[in-house]
C-alpha positions as a printed NumPy array, in Angstrom:
array([[-23.744, -11.763, -13.944],
       [-21.053, -11.306, -11.302],
       [-18.67 ,  -8.409, -11.877],
       [-15.326,  -7.469, -10.315],
       [-14.82 ,  -3.777, -10.966],
       [-12.668,  -1.86 ,  -8.482],
       [-13.994,   1.179,  -6.57 ],
       [-11.615,   3.333,  -8.596],
       [-13.047,   2.029, -11.87 ],
       [-16.597,   2.674, -10.692],
       [-15.792,   6.337, -10.126],
       [-16.113,   6.679, -13.9  ],
       [-19.89 ,   7.171, -14.416],
       [-19.807,   5.378, -17.775],
       [-18.134,   2.322, -16.247],
       [-20.538,   2.444, -13.294],
       [-23.501,   2.423, -15.649],
       [-22.092,  -0.466, -17.688],
       [-21.428,  -2.433, -14.502],
       [-25.102,  -2.136, -13.524],
       [-26.143,  -3.298, -16.992],
       [-23.765,  -6.273, -16.903],
       [-25.065,  -7.408, -13.527],
       [-28.583,  -7.755, -14.948],
       [-27.531, -10.392, -17.503],
       [-28.397, -13.927, -16.296],
       [-26.809, -15.839, -19.236],
       [-30.238, -17.18 , -20.292],
       [-29.478, -16.931, -24.013],
       [-32.974, -15.867, -25.082],
       [-31.299, -13.053, -27.019],
       [-29.537, -15.459, -29.367],
       [-32.8  , -16.534, -31.006],
       [-33.622, -13.01 , -32.191],
       [-30.126, -11.679, -32.913],
       [-29.679, -11.293, -36.704],
       [-25.93 , -11.864, -36.649],
       [-26.155, -14.991, -34.503],
       [-28.984, -16.344, -36.673],
       [-26.867, -15.65 , -39.766],
       [-23.376, -16.64 , -38.557],
       [-24.061, -19.086, -35.718],
       [-21.123, -17.77 , -33.659],
       [-21.731, -17.267, -29.938],
       [-19.463, -14.211, -29.969],
       [-21.767, -12.681, -32.582],
       [-24.719, -12.884, -30.214],
       [-25.594, -10.265, -27.577],
       [-24.592, -12.681, -24.819],
       [-21.224, -13.307, -26.446],
       [-20.597,  -9.597, -26.939],
       [-21.547,  -8.94 , -23.326],
       [-18.813, -11.372, -22.221],
       [-16.28 ,  -9.61 , -24.439],
       [-17.295,  -6.145, -23.2  ],
       [-17.202,  -7.27 , -19.568],
       [-13.715,  -8.709, -19.934],
       [-12.447,  -5.592, -21.707],
       [-13.902,  -3.074, -19.266],
       [-13.291,  -5.086, -16.107],
       [ -9.617,  -5.519, -16.937],
       [ -9.375,  -1.882, -17.968],
       [ -7.629,  -2.772, -21.192],
       [ -7.668,  -1.413, -24.735],
       [ -9.909,  -3.09 , -27.289],
       [ -8.238,  -5.783, -29.38 ],
       [ -8.96 ,  -7.124, -32.864],
       [-11.291,  -9.884, -31.64 ],
       [-13.459,  -7.527, -29.6  ],
       [-13.616,  -5.027, -32.45 ],
       [-14.56 ,  -7.701, -34.985],
       [-17.579,  -8.873, -33.004],
       [-18.731,  -5.465, -31.784],
       [-18.491,  -4.113, -35.337],
       [-20.776,  -6.925, -36.49 ],
       [-23.511,  -5.765, -34.103],
       [-26.301,  -3.966, -35.982],
       [-27.639,  -2.212, -32.861],
       [-31.047,  -3.462, -34.015],
       [-31.978,  -3.961, -30.322],
       [-34.043,  -7.086, -30.99 ],
       [-32.212,  -8.515, -27.985],
       [-33.634,  -5.851, -25.672],
       [-37.15 ,  -6.709, -26.793],
       [-36.481, -10.378, -26.09 ],
       [-34.492, -10.078, -22.836],
       [-36.554, -11.137, -19.776],
       [-34.068,  -9.467, -17.415],
       [-34.227,  -5.985, -18.898],
       [-30.559,  -5.787, -19.892],
       [-29.929,  -2.333, -21.385],
       [-27.77 ,  -3.633, -24.209],
       [-28.067,  -0.409, -26.216],
       [-26.164,   1.723, -23.732],
       [-23.671,  -1.054, -23.008],
       [-22.671,  -1.433, -26.664],
       [-22.617,   2.366, -27.044],
       [-20.03 ,   2.503, -24.25 ],
       [-18.043,  -0.318, -25.85 ],
       [-17.943,   1.483, -29.199],
       [-16.741,   4.702, -27.587],
       [-14.058,   2.702, -25.743],
       [-12.981,   1.074, -29.019],
       [-12.744,   4.448, -30.727],
       [-10.468,   5.746, -27.97 ],
       [ -8.235,   2.715, -27.486],
       [ -8.007,   0.781, -30.761],
       [ -5.941,   1.637, -33.855],
       [ -7.924,   0.356, -36.824],
       [ -6.224,  -0.668, -40.078],
       [ -5.621,   2.298, -42.367],
       [ -8.331,   1.532, -44.955],
       [-10.906,   0.929, -42.255],
       [-10.017,   4.251, -40.621],
       [-10.219,   5.974, -44.001],
       [-13.616,   4.475, -44.824],
       [-15.115,   5.372, -41.462],
       [-13.597,   8.836, -41.636],
       [-15.146,   9.465, -45.048],
       [-18.56 ,   8.285, -43.863],
       [-18.398,  10.519, -40.787],
       [-17.295,  13.495, -42.884],
       [-19.874,  13.07 , -45.663],
       [-23.155,  11.425, -44.59 ],
       [-24.181,  13.893, -41.84 ],
       [-23.842,  16.852, -44.235],
       [-26.501,  17.099, -46.988],
       [-24.39 ,  19.238, -49.334],
       [-21.414,  16.896, -49.166],
       [-23.66 ,  13.846, -49.439],
       [-25.38 ,  15.199, -52.557],
       [-21.974,  15.827, -54.165],
       [-20.813,  12.307, -53.237],
       [-23.895,  10.792, -54.907],
       [-23.162,  12.743, -58.087],
       [-19.609,  11.39 , -58.076],
       [-20.962,   7.875, -57.51 ],
       [-22.45 ,   7.952, -61.005],
       [-18.914,   8.102, -62.391],
       [-17.571,   5.389, -60.101],
       [-20.462,   2.923, -60.368],
       [-18.864,   0.829, -63.166],
       [-15.952,   0.136, -60.812],
       [-18.111,  -1.494, -58.122],
       [-17.431,  -5.051, -59.308],
       [-13.682,  -4.507, -59.316],
       [-13.683,  -2.88 , -55.868],
       [-15.743,  -5.738, -54.454],
       [-12.883,  -8.189, -55.072],
       [-10.617,  -6.413, -52.588],
       [-11.809,  -6.821, -48.951],
       [-10.39 ,  -3.437, -47.95 ],
       [-12.23 ,  -1.716, -50.802],
       [-15.505,  -3.636, -50.487],
       [-17.185,  -0.806, -48.48 ],
       [-16.656,   1.533, -51.447],
       [-18.309,  -1.025, -53.721],
       [-21.244,  -1.122, -51.315],
       [-21.491,   2.675, -51.393],
       [-21.651,   2.655, -55.196],
       [-24.269,  -0.111, -55.222],
       [-26.494,   1.701, -52.726],
       [-26.204,   5.1  , -54.419],
       [-29.416,   5.975, -56.317],
       [-29.223,   6.419, -60.056],
       [-31.332,   9.553, -59.848],
       [-30.977,  12.254, -57.198],
       [-34.3  ,  13.968, -56.447],
       [-34.597,  17.726, -56.697],
       [-34.427,  19.703, -53.483],
       [-37.684,  20.093, -51.601],
       [-39.667,  23.314, -51.724],
       [-39.565,  23.09 , -47.924],
       [-35.744,  23.   , -47.81 ],
       [-35.638,  26.403, -46.134],
       [-36.174,  27.438, -42.551],
       [-39.488,  28.973, -41.611],
       [-43.015,  27.992, -40.682],
       [-45.732,  26.315, -42.769],
       [-49.138,  27.471, -41.595],
       [-52.06 ,  25.052, -41.287],
       [-54.766,  24.939, -43.948],
       [-57.463,  23.893, -41.48 ],
       [-58.243,  25.427, -38.099],
       [-55.057,  25.371, -36.037],
       [-54.836,  22.542, -33.528],
       [-51.104,  22.3  , -32.824],
       [-47.562,  23.475, -33.501],
       [-44.65 ,  21.114, -34.148],
       [-41.078,  21.251, -35.376],
       [-39.93 ,  18.676, -37.924],
       [-36.423,  17.264, -38.234],
       [-35.075,  17.881, -41.717],
       [-32.335,  15.269, -41.277],
       [-29.157,  14.753, -43.271],
       [-29.358,  11.781, -45.661],
       [-33.134,  11.676, -46.043],
       [-33.653,  15.123, -47.64 ],
       [-31.084,  14.138, -50.282],
       [-32.292,  10.576, -50.918],
       [-36.053,  11.169, -50.656],
       [-37.28 ,  14.695, -49.835],
       [-40.826,  13.557, -50.7  ],
       [-41.081,  11.959, -47.25 ],
       [-40.955,  15.192, -45.262],
       [-42.969,  16.942, -47.971],
       [-45.771,  14.417, -47.437],
       [-45.58 ,  14.807, -43.658],
       [-45.771,  18.601, -43.88 ],
       [-48.7  ,  18.538, -46.325],
       [-50.63 ,  16.069, -44.19 ],
       [-49.993,  17.863, -40.91 ],
       [-50.95 ,  21.282, -42.266],
       [-54.173,  19.864, -43.778],
       [-54.961,  18.512, -40.319],
       [-54.506,  21.93 , -38.724],
       [-50.953,  21.622, -37.429],
       [-48.399,  24.387, -37.91 ],
       [-45.047,  22.913, -38.948],
       [-41.838,  24.73 , -38.067],
       [-38.621,  24.091, -39.995],
       [-36.063,  25.555, -37.576],
       [-32.961,  27.365, -38.737],
       [-29.676,  25.709, -37.765],
       [-30.72 ,  22.062, -37.487],
       [-27.955,  19.513, -38.088],
       [-27.691,  15.727, -38.292],
       [-29.185,  14.067, -35.207],
       [-25.799,  12.43 , -34.513],
       [-26.992,   8.854, -34.918],
       [-24.592,   7.878, -37.705],
       [-21.444,   8.895, -35.834],
       [-22.848,   7.819, -32.462],
       [-23.001,   4.228, -33.669],
       [-19.445,   4.512, -34.952],
       [-18.213,   5.354, -31.444],
       [-17.495,   9.007, -32.297],
       [-19.151,  10.227, -29.156],
       [-17.9  ,  13.813, -29.099],
       [-19.094,  14.406, -32.654],
       [-22.479,  12.888, -31.8  ],
       [-22.841,  14.993, -28.647],
       [-21.894,  18.164, -30.537],
       [-24.734,  17.469, -32.988],
       [-27.126,  16.769, -30.132],
       [-26.254,  20.043, -28.392],
       [-26.67 ,  22.014, -31.617],
       [-30.148,  20.588, -32.214],
       [-31.174,  21.06 , -28.601],
       [-30.241,  24.738, -28.863],
       [-32.31 ,  25.079, -32.055],
       [-35.384,  23.355, -30.661],
       [-35.141,  25.059, -27.283],
       [-35.219,  28.391, -29.106],
       [-38.449,  27.332, -30.847],
       [-39.952,  26.056, -27.601],
       [-39.265,  29.391, -25.911],
       [-40.447,  31.423, -28.932],
       [-43.834,  29.857, -29.591],
       [-44.041,  26.496, -27.849],
       [-43.951,  23.052, -29.45 ],
       [-46.383,  20.196, -29.008],
       [-43.846,  17.777, -30.456],
       [-40.625,  17.425, -32.419],
       [-41.627,  15.267, -35.379],
       [-39.188,  12.749, -36.816],
       [-39.838,  10.844, -40.03 ],
       [-36.739,   8.614, -39.843],
       [-37.049,   6.137, -36.993],
       [-33.28 ,   5.719, -36.692],
       [-33.03 ,   9.424, -35.902],
       [-35.981,   9.174, -33.551],
       [-34.338,   6.503, -31.415],
       [-31.253,   8.676, -30.959],
       [-33.119,  11.941, -30.282],
       [-35.274,  10.186, -27.689],
       [-31.977,   9.207, -26.063],
       [-30.543,  12.743, -25.912],
       [-31.57 ,  12.977, -22.248],
       [-29.407,   9.973, -21.447],
       [-26.538,  10.944, -23.726],
       [-26.225,  14.362, -22.071],
       [-27.203,  13.396, -18.531],
       [-23.733,  14.326, -17.221],
       [-23.653,  17.716, -18.95 ],
       [-24.937,  20.221, -16.4  ],
       [-25.575,  22.84 , -19.056],
       [-27.645,  20.528, -21.266],
       [-29.051,  17.704, -19.129],
       [-32.412,  19.35 , -18.405],
       [-32.873,  20.748, -21.922],
       [-31.901,  17.405, -23.442],
       [-34.453,  15.556, -21.314],
       [-37.146,  18.031, -22.41 ],
       [-36.286,  17.576, -26.088],
       [-36.31 ,  13.792, -25.737],
       [-39.755,  13.962, -24.129],
       [-41.085,  16.029, -27.053],
       [-39.608,  13.777, -29.768],
       [-42.304,  11.813, -31.605],
       [-42.278,   9.614, -34.657],
       [-44.681,  10.985, -37.263],
       [-47.   ,   7.962, -36.826],
       [-46.834,   8.291, -33.058],
       [-48.043,  11.894, -33.341],
       [-50.678,  11.207, -36.009],
       [-52.174,   8.513, -33.77 ],
       [-53.072,  11.257, -31.269],
       [-55.06 ,  13.238, -33.878],
       [-57.871,  10.674, -34.244],
       [-57.925,  10.543, -38.05 ],
       [-61.225,   9.457, -39.663],
       [-61.549,   6.038, -41.239],
       [-61.389,   5.934, -45.016],
       [-63.096,   3.669, -47.532],
       [-61.166,   0.48 , -48.357],
       [-58.618,   0.692, -51.178],
       [-57.621,  -2.169, -53.459],
       [-54.005,  -1.965, -52.377],
       [-52.115,  -4.523, -50.302],
       [-49.432,  -2.915, -48.135],
       [-46.798,  -5.053, -46.445],
       [-45.481,  -3.151, -43.458],
       [-41.793,  -3.51 , -42.626],
       [-41.235,  -2.441, -39.039],
       [-37.784,  -0.851, -38.83 ],
       [-35.714,  -2.101, -35.894],
       [-35.329,   1.439, -34.578],
       [-39.12 ,   1.693, -34.601],
       [-40.164,  -1.611, -33.031],
       [-37.167,  -2.322, -30.788],
       [-35.684,   1.132, -30.263],
       [-38.869,   3.155, -29.772],
       [-41.316,   0.324, -29.033],
       [-43.755,   1.631, -31.651],
       [-45.356,  -1.45 , -33.165],
       [-49.079,  -0.905, -33.728],
       [-49.536,   2.802, -34.559],
       [-48.232,   2.664, -38.157],
       [-50.3  ,  -0.404, -39.039],
       [-53.47 ,   0.922, -37.396],
       [-53.116,   4.223, -39.229],
       [-52.677,   2.418, -42.561],
       [-55.703,   0.194, -41.884],
       [-57.833,   3.186, -40.911],
       [-56.727,   4.875, -44.147],
       [-58.278,   1.982, -46.093],
       [-55.235,  -0.119, -46.928],
       [-54.984,  -3.893, -46.524],
       [-51.987,  -4.356, -44.242],
       [-49.869,  -7.507, -44.234],
       [-47.07 ,  -8.579, -41.886],
       [-44.035, -10.473, -43.236],
       [-42.598, -13.497, -41.46 ],
       [-39.605, -12.854, -39.169],
       [-40.622,  -9.222, -38.849],
       [-38.355,  -8.872, -35.811],
       [-35.198,  -9.485, -37.876],
       [-33.211,  -6.552, -39.259],
       [-33.099,  -5.841, -42.996],
       [-29.344,  -5.213, -42.719],
       [-29.343,  -1.443, -43.23 ],
       [-28.53 ,  -0.15 , -39.723],
       [-27.012,   3.228, -40.543],
       [-23.619,   2.579, -42.13 ],
       [-23.734,  -1.19 , -41.503],
       [-24.684,  -2.039, -45.091],
       [-21.47 ,  -0.295, -46.144],
       [-19.071,  -1.471, -43.437],
       [-20.433,  -5.041, -43.13 ],
       [-21.847,  -5.576, -46.608],
       [-21.66 ,  -9.404, -46.673],
       [-23.787,  -9.852, -43.545],
       [-26.019,  -7.006, -44.653],
       [-26.639,  -8.615, -48.052],
       [-27.58 , -11.923, -46.408],
       [-30.07 , -10.169, -44.126],
       [-31.494,  -8.161, -47.028],
       [-32.089, -11.311, -49.084],
       [-33.863, -12.944, -46.14 ],
       [-35.981,  -9.841, -45.531],
       [-36.944,  -9.401, -49.189],
       [-37.908, -13.075, -49.482],
       [-40.235, -12.771, -46.482],
       [-41.755,  -9.527, -47.744],
       [-42.343, -10.795, -51.277],
       [-43.99 , -13.937, -49.89 ],
       [-46.874, -11.699, -48.756],
       [-47.455, -10.6  , -52.391],
       [-47.652,  -6.871, -51.679],
       [-48.591,  -4.097, -54.075],
       [-46.405,  -1.764, -52.057],
       [-44.069,  -1.938, -49.069],
       [-44.345,   0.643, -46.284],
       [-41.819,   1.454, -43.595],
       [-40.748,   4.342, -41.401],
       [-37.009,   4.627, -41.968],
       [-35.047,   5.904, -44.976],
       [-32.214,   3.445, -44.336],
       [-34.584,   0.489, -44.634],
       [-36.185,   1.988, -47.726],
       [-32.808,   2.337, -49.452],
       [-31.681,  -1.133, -48.409],
       [-34.817,  -3.056, -49.35 ],
       [-35.277,  -1.172, -52.631],
       [-31.986,  -2.643, -53.917],
       [-33.422,  -6.145, -53.541],
       [-36.966,  -5.909, -54.931],
       [-38.952,  -4.32 , -57.744],
       [-41.941,  -3.754, -55.455],
       [-42.306,  -0.022, -54.736],
       [-41.389,   0.988, -51.213],
       [-42.741,   4.123, -49.547],
       [-42.642,   5.788, -46.187],
       [-45.833,   5.198, -44.206],
       [-46.594,   8.928, -44.15 ],
       [-46.537,   9.093, -47.971],
       [-49.407,   6.603, -48.12 ],
       [-51.267,   8.445, -45.376],
       [-50.837,  11.78 , -47.141],
       [-52.384,  10.289, -50.284],
       [-55.228,   8.658, -48.342],
       [-56.142,  11.944, -46.662],
       [-56.265,  14.24 , -49.664],
       [-52.732,  14.309, -51.101],
       [-51.57 ,  13.372, -54.579],
       [-50.843,   9.814, -55.593],
       [-47.159,   9.081, -54.81 ],
       [-44.977,   8.967, -57.916],
       [-43.825,   5.411, -57.183],
       [-47.437,   4.164, -57.438],
       [-48.422,   5.85 , -60.687],
       [-47.754,   2.693, -62.695],
       [-50.213,   0.615, -60.647],
       [-53.793,  -0.041, -61.902],
       [-55.57 ,   1.767, -59.064],
       [-58.72 ,   2.617, -60.95 ]])
């Protein structure tokens, strides 16, 4: 794609990077076939290629974002299916990140939209606030239908619909410290506690810690961890995202210097994609660039790390597991086979749903801010999953788990919960109703 940026514009390193990305696009349109919003809406401007045109025009003319640009950029899930498909290697992720930051700086959103986004940014990254909000959701849930009738209030209806009816108790591991291995020590890792996940489903990290320590791995729960920054990063709140990144880098660097780390384990693939990008996000920060790159290199999805431990094969189990590959896992981190191979080795029958490349519609806060599109994608995803007739659904991202669970009665678990059970852990609570012999 030909660009016409001035030398003065290219002095801005963010513009210079976007210009290089834009020049790689050859207008081929392969991305449209795998873009969930284009497949759902059929609008060229809701495809990666269409958004690239809008971003190019906005940045090249050095103008503030307008309502049309914001509408179509907001509809982007950042699922990154387009980057998997693109034959030219267009780095769409960093281009749309720049566009969102530009929108946040130059566009005045309608009041209710600003309020909604402000509430999400002030609540979701903070476990204490999020837990309180879920308690309040119990009171407001009967109002969801009424709120849904008003377009400006529809995001609040979505929040109430997604809120779980039961909030799990806090994890026994919800304190900083170190969990020593049960078997002979073979490694030392830190694990990201996260923000939403320990409130919605603390059993995920509990399972990871139990499994790792049984395998001889010391697990460190560092003091001072915060949200990875992903939620606000995708809302264009770049300074808030970078502040979170710096805080976590300081925490993990302290652990690296104190006792060394073989990996930083992440059990939410959405967080993993962002943490693996810390090196890029902070590349211009002289004080953090090197440390950020080191942290990104150590970041590993739990299945990515377990695949290096050469787990023994288990006897077959009479349980069919349909694996949903989260977009942040398959497109963001390019981890496609490890989770399924681990489940197969653990004795499960693993099934793949049709259209596995398409997003379930969760995408951080997308299922709140763009609930209509999200609901359409969820229905499509659930239909494809249920067509495989699974006993259980497995995935590697809490957002997907929450989203899909509102559309099916089939139990859905994190991959590591099944692996923990297969290698000596207790049967997960969600499976206790199944006739497993």
